[in-house]
Structures are given as structure tokens and as C-alpha cells.
VOSE-863858 format. One record per atom (N, C-alpha, C): y, x, z; atom name; chain; residue number from 1; residue in one letter. Coordinates in pm, 1 decimal. Example, Ala and Ser with C-alpha at 12.3 -4.5 7.8 and 13.67 -1.06 7.14 Angstrom:
         y         x         z  at  ch    i  aa
    -569.0    1319.0     780.0   N   A    1   a
    -450.0    1230.0     780.0  CA   A    1   a
    -330.0    1320.0     780.0   C   A    1   a
    -225.0    1285.0     708.0   N   A    2   s
    -106.0    1367.0     714.0  CA   A    2   s
       3.0    1290.0     787.0   C   A    2   s
END
This chain:
         y         x         z  at  ch    i  aa
    -115.4      83.0       0.0   N   A    1   m
       0.0       0.0       0.0  CA   A    1   m
     124.1      89.3       0.0   C   A    1   m
     208.5      63.4     -96.3   N   A    2   n
     332.6     140.1    -104.6  CA   A    2   n
     438.9      70.8     -21.2   C   A    2   n
     480.4     143.0      72.7   N   A    3   r
     586.0      89.8     158.5  CA   A    3   r
     719.6     145.9     115.7   C   A    3   r
     808.1      58.0     104.3   N   A    4   r
     943.4      99.3      68.2  CA   A    4   r
    1014.0     150.2     193.2   C   A    4   r
    1078.6     265.1     188.0   N   A    5   p
    1147.8     315.4     307.0  CA   A    5   p
    1265.0     223.8     342.1   C   A    5   p
    1286.6     209.7     472.1   N   A    6   e
    1398.6     127.0     516.7  CA   A    6   e
    1530.1     193.7     480.3   C   A    6   e
    1622.6     110.3     437.3   N   A    7   a
    1755.3     162.3     405.1  CA   A    7   a
    1833.2     182.1     533.4   C   A    7   a
    1878.8     301.4     554.6   N   A    8   v
    1957.6     334.0     672.4  CA   A    8   v
    2098.7     366.8     624.7   C   A    8   v
    2197.8     291.1     670.9   N   A    9   p
    2334.0     319.7     625.1  CA   A    9   p
    2379.4     457.9     672.4   C   A    9   p
    2456.9     519.2     589.7   N   A   10   s
    2508.0     651.8     625.0  CA   A   10   s
    2606.9     638.7     740.6   C   A   10   s
    2627.1     747.4     814.9   N   A   11   p
    2725.2     742.8     925.0  CA   A   11   p
    2864.9     703.0     874.7   C   A   11   p
    2899.1     747.2     755.0   N   A   12   w
    3030.3     712.1     700.1  CA   A   12   w
    3040.7     561.8     678.6   C   A   12   w
    2933.8     500.4     626.6   N   A   13   l
    2933.3     357.2     601.6  CA   A   13   l
    2941.5     278.5     732.8   C   A   13   l
    2869.7     324.6     836.1   N   A   14   r
    2877.4     256.9     966.8  CA   A   14   r
    3018.3     265.9    1023.6   C   A   14   r
    3078.0     382.0    1011.2   N   A   15   r
    3214.0     397.9    1063.0  CA   A   15   r
    3312.1     310.0     986.5   C   A   15   r
    3299.2     303.0     854.9   N   A   16   a
    3386.8     218.3     773.5  CA   A   16   a
    3371.5      71.8     813.1   C   A   16   a
    3249.6      29.5     842.7   N   A   17   a
    3226.6    -108.5     884.9  CA   A   17   a
    3293.6    -135.8    1019.0   C   A   17   a
    3286.8     -39.5    1112.0   N   A   18   r
    3353.8     -57.4    1242.6  CA   A   18   r
    3504.5     -65.4    1226.5   C   A   18   r
    3560.1      21.2    1142.3   N   A   19   v
    3705.3      20.0    1118.7  CA   A   19   v
    3747.1    -113.3    1057.1   C   A   19   v
    3668.1    -163.3     961.4   N   A   20   a
    3699.8    -291.9     898.4  CA   A   20   a
    3694.9    -404.9    1000.5   C   A   20   a
    3597.4    -400.0    1090.9   N   A   21   a
    3587.1    -504.7    1193.2  CA   A   21   a
    3706.8    -500.5    1287.1   C   A   21   a
    3748.0    -381.5    1328.0   N   A   22   v
    3864.7    -368.0    1417.0  CA   A   22   v
    3990.5    -416.7    1345.6   C   A   22   v
    4006.4    -379.9    1218.5   N   A   23   c
    4124.0    -424.7    1142.0  CA   A   23   c
    4127.1    -576.5    1130.8   C   A   23   c
    4012.0    -637.7    1106.0   N   A   24   a
    4006.1    -783.1    1096.4  CA   A   24   a
    4045.2    -847.8    1228.9   C   A   24   a
    4000.6    -789.8    1338.9   N   A   25   l
    4035.1    -842.4    1470.8  CA   A   25   l
    4185.4    -832.0    1496.0   C   A   25   l
    4244.4    -718.3    1459.6   N   A   26   v
    4388.7    -699.8    1478.6  CA   A   26   v
    4466.3    -801.5    1396.3   C   A   26   v
    4425.1    -824.9    1272.2   N   A   27   v
    4494.3    -921.8    1186.8  CA   A   27   v
    4482.8   -1061.9    1245.2   C   A   27   v
    4365.1   -1097.0    1296.4   N   A   28   m
    4348.6   -1229.9    1355.9  CA   A   28   m
    4434.9   -1244.8    1480.3   C   A   28   m
    4443.8   -1141.0    1562.9   N   A   29   m
    4521.2   -1149.7    1686.6  CA   A   29   m
    4670.6   -1147.8    1660.2   C   A   29   m
    4712.6   -1091.5    1547.3   N   A   30   a
    4855.7   -1086.9    1516.8  CA   A   30   a
    4913.3   -1226.6    1503.7   C   A   30   a
    4832.6   -1322.9    1464.6   N   A   31   g
    4879.2   -1460.4    1452.8  CA   A   31   g
    4878.5   -1534.1    1584.9   C   A   31   g
    4823.1   -1473.6    1689.5   N   A   32   c
    4815.0   -1538.9    1819.9  CA   A   32   c
    4939.4   -1508.7    1900.7   C   A   32   c
    4966.8   -1589.4    1997.9   N   A   33   g
    5078.8   -1566.6    2087.1  CA   A   33   g
    5072.0   -1666.4    2199.8   C   A   33   g
    5174.0   -1668.1    2281.8   N   A   34   t
    5175.7   -1764.0    2389.9  CA   A   34   t
    5201.6   -1902.5    2334.6   C   A   34   t
    5173.0   -2004.1    2413.8   N   A   35   d
    5199.2   -2141.7    2370.4  CA   A   35   d
    5345.5   -2159.5    2333.2   C   A   35   d
    5434.0   -2095.0    2407.0   N   A   36   r
    5577.0   -2107.8    2381.5  CA   A   36   r
    5611.3   -2057.8    2241.1   C   A   36   r
    5550.2   -1945.9    2200.4   N   A   37   e
    5578.1   -1892.6    2067.9  CA   A   37   e
    5522.2   -1983.9    1960.3   C   A   37   e
    5404.1   -2038.7    1983.0   N   A   38   a
    5340.2   -2122.3    1882.5  CA   A   38   a
    5413.4   -2254.6    1863.1   C   A   38   a
    5485.5   -2299.5    1964.1   N   A   39   t
    5551.7   -2429.2    1955.2  CA   A   39   t
    5702.7   -2417.5    1940.5   C   A   39   t
    5750.1   -2300.9    1897.7   N   A   40   r
    5894.5   -2284.5    1883.2  CA   A   40   r
    5951.9   -2390.6    1792.8   C   A   40   r
    6063.6   -2441.1    1832.6   N   A   41   s
    6127.1   -2549.9    1759.3  CA   A   41   s
    6190.8   -2498.2    1631.0   C   A   41   s
    6191.6   -2583.7    1531.6   N   A   42   a
    6257.6   -2551.3    1405.4  CA   A   42   a
    6405.5   -2588.3    1412.0   C   A   42   a
    6453.9   -2622.6    1530.4   N   A   43   s
    6591.8   -2663.6    1549.6  CA   A   43   s
    6688.0   -2552.4    1509.4   C   A   43   s
    6801.6   -2591.0    1452.9   N   A   44   t
    6902.1   -2492.1    1416.3  CA   A   44   t
    7025.0   -2510.9    1503.9   C   A   44   t
    7094.4   -2401.2    1524.8   N   A   45   v
    7212.7   -2403.6    1610.1  CA   A   45   v
    7320.7   -2490.3    1545.3   C   A   45   v
    7403.6   -2550.6    1628.3   N   A   46   c
    7511.2   -2637.1    1579.2  CA   A   46   c
    7620.5   -2553.4    1510.8   C   A   46   c
    7708.8   -2618.9    1435.8   N   A   47   p
    7819.3   -2546.5    1371.9  CA   A   47   p
    7907.6   -2477.2    1477.7   C   A   47   p
    7972.7   -2371.5    1435.7   N   A   48   q
    8055.5   -2288.8    1524.3  CA   A   48   q
    8153.7   -2371.7    1607.8   C   A   48   q
    8218.4   -2471.1    1547.1   N   A   49   q
    8320.3   -2548.8    1617.9  CA   A   49   q
    8261.9   -2636.8    1728.1   C   A   49   q
    8130.8   -2662.2    1726.4   N   A   50   e
    8067.6   -2745.1    1829.6  CA   A   50   e
    8004.2   -2662.5    1941.8   C   A   50   e
    7998.3   -2532.3    1926.2   N   A   51   r
    7933.1   -2445.7    2024.4  CA   A   51   r
    8021.1   -2424.6    2147.1   C   A   51   r
    7957.8   -2434.0    2262.8   N   A   52   v
    8025.6   -2402.9    2389.0  CA   A   52   v
    7968.7   -2270.0    2437.6   C   A   52   v
    8050.7   -2163.6    2442.2   N   A   53   p
    7999.7   -2034.3    2487.1  CA   A   53   p
    7964.0   -2038.9    2636.4   C   A   53   p
    7845.2   -1991.7    2669.5   N   A   54   l
    7801.2   -1987.5    2808.9  CA   A   54   l
    7793.3   -1845.7    2862.3   C   A   54   l
    7760.7   -1750.7    2775.5   N   A   55   l
    7738.0   -1613.9    2821.2  CA   A   55   l
    7745.8   -1518.8    2702.9   C   A   55   l
    7815.5   -1409.3    2721.1   N   A   56   a
    7816.4   -1298.5    2625.3  CA   A   56   a
    7807.7   -1172.4    2710.5   C   A   56   a
    7697.6   -1099.2    2696.0   N   A   57   q
    7673.1    -989.7    2790.0  CA   A   57   q
    7581.2    -885.3    2728.0   C   A   57   q
    7602.7    -760.0    2766.0   N   A   58   r
    7509.1    -653.0    2731.9  CA   A   58   r
    7409.3    -645.1    2846.5   C   A   58   r
    7282.5    -664.3    2814.8   N   A   59   l
    7179.6    -657.2    2917.5  CA   A   59   l
    7144.0    -511.6    2945.1   C   A   59   l
    7116.5    -483.5    3068.5   N   A   60   l
    7066.9    -352.5    3106.6  CA   A   60   l
    6915.4    -360.5    3118.3   C   A   60   l
    6848.2    -250.6    3096.5   N   A   61   f
    6702.5    -242.0    3098.9  CA   A   61   f
    6644.5    -314.6    3219.4   C   A   61   f
    6572.2    -424.1    3193.4   N   A   62   r
    6502.0    -504.3    3294.0  CA   A   62   r
    6591.8    -569.9    3398.7   C   A   62   r
    6721.5    -568.2    3377.8   N   A   63   e
    6814.6    -631.0    3472.4  CA   A   63   e
    6851.3    -770.2    3422.1   C   A   63   e
    6835.7    -873.9    3504.7   N   A   64   p
    6869.1   -1009.4    3460.8  CA   A   64   p
    7018.9   -1026.0    3431.0   C   A   64   p
    7045.7   -1114.4    3338.5   N   A   65   s
    7183.0   -1146.3    3299.6  CA   A   65   s
    7252.1   -1225.5    3410.3   C   A   65   s
    7378.5   -1255.6    3385.3   N   A   66   d
    7447.6   -1350.6    3471.3  CA   A   66   d
    7379.7   -1487.2    3453.7   C   A   66   d
    7405.3   -1577.4    3545.8   N   A   67   v
    7344.3   -1710.9    3542.8  CA   A   67   v
    7415.2   -1799.3    3440.6   C   A   67   v
    7337.4   -1880.8    3370.4   N   A   68   f
    7392.0   -1984.9    3283.4  CA   A   68   f
    7311.4   -2111.5    3308.2   C   A   68   f
    7371.8   -2225.9    3277.5   N   A   69   d
    7307.4   -2354.6    3302.9  CA   A   69   d
    7266.4   -2423.3    3173.8   C   A   69   d
    7147.3   -2481.8    3177.1   N   A   70   i
    7103.0   -2571.7    3070.2  CA   A   70   i
    7121.5   -2712.2    3124.7   C   A   70   i
    7207.5   -2788.8    3058.8   N   A   71   e
    7239.2   -2923.9    3105.5  CA   A   71   e
    7154.7   -3027.6    3033.6   C   A   71   e
    7134.6   -3143.4    3098.0   N   A   72   p
    7060.0   -3250.7    3030.8  CA   A   72   p
    7131.3   -3293.3    2902.5   C   A   72   p
    7054.2   -3339.7    2807.4   N   A   73   d
    7106.9   -3392.3    2680.7  CA   A   73   d
    7188.5   -3290.9    2601.0   C   A   73   d
    7154.2   -3164.5    2612.7   N   A   74   t
    7215.4   -3059.2    2531.1  CA   A   74   t
    7104.1   -2966.0    2484.7   C   A   74   t
    7137.4   -2879.4    2390.2   N   A   75   r
    7046.5   -2773.9    2346.1  CA   A   75   r
    7116.1   -2641.0    2372.1   C   A   75   r
    7042.1   -2544.2    2423.2   N   A   76   t
    7099.2   -2413.0    2454.7  CA   A   76   t
    7028.7   -2307.5    2369.9   C   A   76   t
    7108.5   -2221.6    2307.5   N   A   77   y
    7057.1   -2119.5    2216.4  CA   A   77   y
    7101.1   -1980.9    2261.8   C   A   77   y
    7022.6   -1880.2    2221.4   N   A   78   v
    7056.6   -1741.7    2248.9  CA   A   78   v
    7039.7   -1660.7    2120.4   C   A   78   v
    7127.0   -1560.9    2103.6   N   A   79   a
    7116.4   -1467.5    1991.1  CA   A   79   a
    7135.5   -1326.5    2043.9   C   A   79   a
    7063.4   -1232.5    1985.1   N   A   80   v
    7089.5   -1090.1    2010.2  CA   A   80   v
    7194.3   -1050.5    1907.4   C   A   80   v
    7312.6   -1012.4    1955.7   N   A   81   t
    7423.0    -981.3    1864.5  CA   A   81   t
    7431.7    -832.3    1831.5   C   A   81   t
    7373.4    -746.9    1914.9   N   A   82   a
    7367.8    -602.5    1889.3  CA   A   82   a
    7250.1    -546.0    1967.1   C   A   82   a
    7186.9    -445.5    1908.4   N   A   83   d
    7069.9    -385.2    1972.8  CA   A   83   d
    7068.1    -237.7    1936.3   C   A   83   d
    7096.4    -152.3    2033.3   N   A   84   s
    7109.3      -9.0    2007.6  CA   A   84   s
    6978.9      55.3    1961.6   C   A   84   s
    6864.7      -8.6    1988.5   N   A   85   r
    6738.1      52.3    1946.6  CA   A   85   r
    6704.3      23.9    1801.0   C   A   85   r
    6783.8     -62.9    1735.1   N   A   86   m
    6757.0     -97.7    1594.6  CA   A   86   m
    6834.2      -6.5    1500.7   C   A   86   m
    6767.3      33.0    1393.4   N   A   87   n
    6831.1     107.0    1286.1  CA   A   87   n
    6890.6       3.6    1190.3   C   A   87   n
    7021.7       6.1    1166.3   N   A   88   p
    7082.4     -96.4    1080.5  CA   A   88   p
    7028.1     -96.3     937.7   C   A   88   p
    6966.9      14.5     893.1   N   A   89   n
    6912.4      22.9     758.1  CA   A   89   n
    6765.2     -18.0     752.4   C   A   89   n
    6705.7     -54.7     866.3   N   A   90   d
    6564.9     -90.7     872.7  CA   A   90   d
    6549.2    -241.3     854.8   C   A   90   d
    6513.3    -283.4     734.3   N   A   91   a
    6500.6    -425.9     705.5  CA   A   91   a
    6380.4    -488.6     776.2   C   A   91   a
    6284.0    -407.5     818.6   N   A   92   l
    6163.8    -460.9     882.0  CA   A   92   l
    6176.9    -469.9    1033.4   C   A   92   l
    6280.2    -414.1    1089.7   N   A   93   g
    6296.9    -415.8    1234.6  CA   A   93   g
    6335.3    -553.1    1285.5   C   A   93   g
    6311.2    -574.3    1413.5   N   A   94   s
    6354.1    -699.0    1475.4  CA   A   94   s
    6416.2    -665.1    1609.8   C   A   94   s
    6507.3    -749.1    1656.9   N   A   95   p
    6574.4    -719.7    1783.4  CA   A   95   p
    6480.9    -731.2    1903.1   C   A   95   p
    6529.6    -685.4    2014.5   N   A   96   s
    6454.5    -692.0    2139.4  CA   A   96   s
    6427.1    -836.5    2177.5   C   A   96   s
    6303.2    -866.0    2216.2   N   A   97   d
    6271.4    -998.9    2266.2  CA   A   97   d
    6335.0   -1017.9    2402.8   C   A   97   d
    6355.7   -1143.6    2439.3   N   A   98   l
    6417.1   -1177.8    2567.1  CA   A   98   l
    6318.0   -1255.5    2651.8   C   A   98   l
    6338.4   -1251.7    2781.0   N   A   99   f
    6253.6   -1324.7    2874.5  CA   A   99   f
    6343.1   -1409.8    2962.5   C   A   99   f
    6301.0   -1533.4    2989.8   N   A  100   v
    6383.0   -1627.3    3065.9  CA   A  100   v
    6321.8   -1647.2    3204.3   C   A  100   v
    6408.4   -1647.1    3305.6   N   A  101   i
    6365.7   -1669.2    3443.5  CA   A  101   i
    6462.5   -1765.7    3511.1   C   A  101   i
    6415.3   -1830.2    3617.1   N   A  102   d
    6504.3   -1914.3    3697.7  CA   A  102   d
    6614.5   -1826.5    3756.8   C   A  102   d
    6727.3   -1887.3    3787.5   N   A  103   a
    6843.4   -1812.8    3837.1  CA   A  103   a
    6813.3   -1732.3    3963.2   C   A  103   a
    6724.1   -1782.7    4047.8   N   A  104   d
    6696.1   -1712.5    4173.7  CA   A  104   d
    6567.1   -1630.5    4169.1   C   A  104   d
    6508.9   -1613.6    4051.1   N   A  105   a
    6383.0   -1539.3    4037.7  CA   A  105   a
    6408.3   -1395.2    3994.3   C   A  105   a
    6307.4   -1313.1    4015.4   N   A  106   a
    6310.3   -1174.3    3969.1  CA   A  106   a
    6214.4   -1162.0    3851.0   C   A  106   a
    6237.2   -1066.1    3761.2   N   A  107   p
    6143.7   -1046.1    3649.7  CA   A  107   p
    6002.1   -1020.8    3701.2   C   A  107   p
    5904.0   -1080.4    3634.9   N   A  108   d
    5763.2   -1065.7    3671.2  CA   A  108   d
    5698.7    -968.3    3572.8   C   A  108   d
    5705.5    -838.7    3605.7   N   A  109   i
    5657.5    -732.9    3517.2  CA   A  109   i
    5551.1    -652.5    3590.5   C   A  109   i
    5436.4    -633.6    3526.0   N   A  110   d
    5327.6    -554.1    3581.9  CA   A  110   d
    5322.5    -421.2    3507.7   C   A  110   d
    5352.2    -312.6    3577.5   N   A  111   d
    5351.0    -179.3    3517.7  CA   A  111   d
    5227.4     -99.2    3556.9   C   A  111   d
    5122.8    -166.5    3605.4   N   A  112   s
    5006.4     -93.9    3655.6  CA   A  112   s
    4922.8     -31.3    3544.2   C   A  112   s
    4933.7     -82.0    3422.4   N   A  113   g
    4856.3     -27.1    3311.2  CA   A  113   g
    4939.8      65.0    3225.8   C   A  113   g
    4887.2      95.7    3108.9   N   A  114   v
    4956.4     183.1    3015.3  CA   A  114   v
    5081.7     115.0    2961.2   C   A  114   v
    5071.6     -16.4    2933.9   N   A  115   l
    5184.5     -93.1    2883.4  CA   A  115   l
    5235.1    -188.2    2990.4   C   A  115   l
    5362.9    -220.0    2983.9   N   A  116   s
    5419.3    -320.0    3074.2  CA   A  116   s
    5374.2    -458.5    3028.8   C   A  116   s
    5329.7    -540.4    3123.3   N   A  117   v
    5288.4    -677.0    3093.4  CA   A  117   v
    5386.5    -771.0    3161.7   C   A  117   v
    5450.8    -856.1    3082.6   N   A  118   v
    5551.6    -948.0    3133.6  CA   A  118   v
    5490.7   -1087.9    3140.0   C   A  118   v
    5500.7   -1151.3    3257.2   N   A  119   a
    5444.6   -1284.9    3275.6  CA   A  119   a
    5547.2   -1395.7    3251.2   C   A  119   a
    5674.6   -1361.5    3239.4   N   A  120   d
    5779.1   -1461.3    3220.2  CA   A  120   d
    5778.6   -1512.2    3076.1   C   A  120   d
    5827.7   -1635.8    3054.7   N   A  121   p
    5832.8   -1690.6    2918.8  CA   A  121   p
    5918.1   -1602.9    2826.6   C   A  121   p
    5863.4   -1574.8    2708.3   N   A  122   r
    5930.3   -1487.3    2612.0  CA   A  122   r
    6001.5   -1571.2    2506.1   C   A  122   r
    6118.7   -1524.3    2465.3   N   A  123   i
    6189.9   -1580.8    2351.4  CA   A  123   i
    6182.8   -1475.5    2242.5   C   A  123   i
    6107.4   -1503.6    2139.1   N   A  124   k
    6088.1   -1409.8    2028.3  CA   A  124   k
    6213.4   -1408.7    1942.5   C   A  124   k
    6274.9   -1293.4    1933.1   N   A  125   m
    6396.7   -1278.4    1854.4  CA   A  125   m
    6359.8   -1215.3    1720.7   C   A  125   m
    6370.8   -1293.2    1612.9   N   A  126   d
    6326.1   -1247.6    1482.2  CA   A  126   d
    6430.6   -1169.5    1404.1   C   A  126   d
    6556.7   -1197.8    1431.2   N   A  127   e
    6660.7   -1141.3    1346.1  CA   A  127   e
    6788.5   -1124.3    1426.5   C   A  127   e
    6856.5   -1013.6    1406.0   N   A  128   l
    6982.5    -987.1    1473.4  CA   A  128   l
    7083.9   -1094.4    1435.7   C   A  128   l
    7149.6   -1156.2    1534.3   N   A  129   g
    7251.0   -1258.3    1509.4  CA   A  129   g
    7196.8   -1398.4    1489.5   C   A  129   g
    7066.0   -1414.4    1483.6   N   A  130   r
    7005.9   -1547.4    1463.3  CA   A  130   r
    6983.5   -1614.7    1598.0   C   A  130   r
    7031.0   -1737.7    1611.0   N   A  131   f
    7015.4   -1812.0    1735.6  CA   A  131   f
    6876.2   -1872.3    1745.7   C   A  131   f
    6818.0   -1860.9    1865.1   N   A  132   e
    6687.8   -1921.0    1895.7  CA   A  132   e
    6707.0   -2018.7    2011.7   C   A  132   e
    6639.6   -2131.7    2003.6   N   A  133   l
    6647.4   -2233.8    2107.0  CA   A  133   l
    6580.7   -2185.1    2235.2   C   A  133   l
    6646.8   -2205.5    2348.1   N   A  134   i
    6585.6   -2177.0    2477.8  CA   A  134   i
    6518.5   -2306.2    2521.8   C   A  134   i
    6386.1   -2307.6    2518.8   N   A  135   e
    6310.9   -2429.7    2545.2  CA   A  135   e
    6271.9   -2437.3    2693.1   C   A  135   e
    6369.7   -2466.8    2775.5   N   A  136   e
    6349.1   -2482.8    2919.4  CA   A  136   e
    6414.1   -2613.8    2962.2   C   A  136   e
    6363.7   -2674.4    3069.5   N   A  137   p
    6425.9   -2798.5    3118.3  CA   A  137   p
    6563.2   -2768.7    3179.1   C   A  137   p
    6644.1   -2871.7    3203.0   N   A  138   p
    6774.2   -2849.7    3266.0  CA   A  138   p
    6759.7   -2770.0    3395.6   C   A  138   p
    6853.2   -2678.5    3416.3   N   A  139   g
    6850.6   -2594.4    3535.7  CA   A  139   g
    6934.6   -2470.5    3514.5   C   A  139   g
    6929.9   -2379.5    3611.5   N   A  140   s
    7004.2   -2253.4    3605.4  CA   A  140   s
    6906.4   -2140.2    3574.2   C   A  140   s
    6945.5   -2055.2    3479.4   N   A  141   y
    6856.6   -1951.2    3430.3  CA   A  141   y
    6928.9   -1818.5    3412.4   C   A  141   y
    6848.0   -1714.3    3395.2   N   A  142   r
    6896.4   -1582.4    3356.1  CA   A  142   r
    6800.1   -1528.0    3250.7   C   A  142   r
    6847.1   -1432.0    3172.6   N   A  143   l
    6765.8   -1366.3    3070.8  CA   A  143   l
    6756.5   -1217.9    3102.1   C   A  143   l
    6647.1   -1154.9    3059.3   N   A  144   y
    6637.6   -1009.5    3067.5  CA   A  144   y
    6557.0    -958.6    2949.0   C   A  144   y
    6559.4    -826.9    2931.9   N   A  145   s
    6490.1    -763.2    2820.6  CA   A  145   s
    6429.8    -631.9    2867.9   C   A  145   s
    6334.2    -581.3    2792.1   N   A  146   l
    6277.3    -449.9    2820.7  CA   A  146   l
    6358.9    -340.4    2753.7   C   A  146   l
    6469.9    -380.0    2691.0   N   A  147   f
    6562.9    -286.1    2629.5  CA   A  147   f
    6703.3    -323.1    2676.0   C   A  147   f
    6805.7    -290.2    2599.5   N   A  148   s
    6943.5    -319.3    2640.7  CA   A  148   s
    7024.6    -382.5    2528.2   C   A  148   s
    6986.2    -502.3    2483.9   N   A  149   p
    7061.6    -566.4    2375.5  CA   A  149   p
    7186.5    -638.0    2426.3   C   A  149   p
    7274.9    -669.3    2334.0   N   A  150   e
    7388.3    -756.4    2363.9  CA   A  150   e
    7347.7    -897.1    2322.1   C   A  150   e
    7375.4    -994.6    2408.9   N   A  151   i
    7332.9   -1131.9    2380.8  CA   A  151   i
    7450.6   -1228.2    2387.8   C   A  151   i
    7430.7   -1342.3    2325.5   N   A  152   e
    7526.3   -1452.7    2332.9  CA   A  152   e
    7446.5   -1580.7    2355.3   C   A  152   e
    7487.2   -1660.2    2454.4   N   A  153   v
    7422.8   -1788.1    2483.8  CA   A  153   v
    7525.9   -1897.5    2460.9   C   A  153   v
    7485.2   -2001.3    2385.3   N   A  154   v
    7575.6   -2113.1    2355.1  CA   A  154   v
    7505.4   -2245.1    2380.8   C   A  154   v
    7586.9   -2347.6    2407.1   N   A  155   r
    7536.5   -2484.7    2426.4  CA   A  155   r
    7582.4   -2568.7    2308.1   C   A  155   r
    7492.9   -2657.7    2262.9   N   A  156   c
    7523.2   -2750.8    2154.8  CA   A  156   c
    7498.4   -2892.2    2201.4   C   A  156   c
    7564.9   -2990.3    2138.2   N   A  157   p
    7532.9   -3130.0    2169.5  CA   A  157   p
    7385.3   -3154.6    2139.5   C   A  157   p
    7325.9   -3251.4    2206.1   N   A  158   s
    7182.6   -3277.3    2191.1  CA   A  158   s
    7141.1   -3311.5    2050.4   C   A  158   s
    7217.1   -3396.6    1984.0   N   A  159   s
    7177.1   -3433.2    1848.2  CA   A  159   s
    7274.9   -3371.1    1748.7   C   A  159   s
    7219.5   -3314.4    1641.1   N   A  160   p
    7308.0   -3253.8    1541.1  CA   A  160   p
    7401.0   -3357.9    1481.4   C   A  160   p
    7522.6   -3314.6    1450.7   N   A  161   t
    7620.6   -3407.4    1390.2  CA   A  161   t
    7629.8   -3384.9    1242.3   C   A  161   t
END
């Protein structure tokens, strides 16, 4: 009886398969995020003349901003207006993300591992100067960042005009 030898993949082929599996996992996880990120509103900021400025401040590394209030029946937005870590010629860069906390809370950051892990709700900032809705109930809040961006917080009427 002629037995056919078993095909044994080469070490290079096994390694390529592992790399492909890791790459596929990274691509799948890139689409994942917190519930807050997945449910971000498509709402747009109101026209300039309807905006009520609440805060304009340069944040310091991990230091909470001054307090601002989110009132009932309004929408509150934040924009990163300047970010020293961004290269102005880098079209692929994005500004520093922001984290929102209650006015009397401290940032919840775990530095025990290699990377800092932040437990506070994140506001993903996609573009310099673009306003993002702060999706929190009425109350007093502060923002912080793991970098030092300049931010602007504005209030808009609840329904667009």
C-alpha cells in the first residue's frame, strides 16, 4: 500500500497564517468601541449666532477643565480648537480625545499597566474645530484629556431652527 506522506506546512507558512489571523483580529477590533462611541449622535451644532459659549480653555495634561452646566432642553457641544501634538500638515491625524466627568469627580485613570486605561466616558474627537455632542444628562460637568488641547464648549437650543 502506497501511503501518501502527510503535508506539513513550512514554518514560514505557519507564521504567515498567524500574522494573517492577528491582522484580521486587529481589523475586527478597530470597529469596536464603547457603547457611547457606537451611539454617537448625528446631530450638528447650531449656527454661530445661536451658540451660547460656556467654556474656552486650554486643558492641562489630565487636569479637569472648569465646570460647565448642561441644562434641560438644550444640546451641549465641544470642539478641540487647537492641539499642540498635531502636525498641521498631517491630514490623517486627529485631535486629542476628551473625557467627561461630573463636576465633583476626579479622572478615573488606571496607570498600573503599560498603557493608561481611562474608565470615564470618552468623547471621540475626529477633526480639529469640529463640534461633537456631549451626550450626558443635565448637570454640572468637567472635561479632561491625556494631552493638552484647547477646547470650546457651547450650548444650543434643543431643536434646530
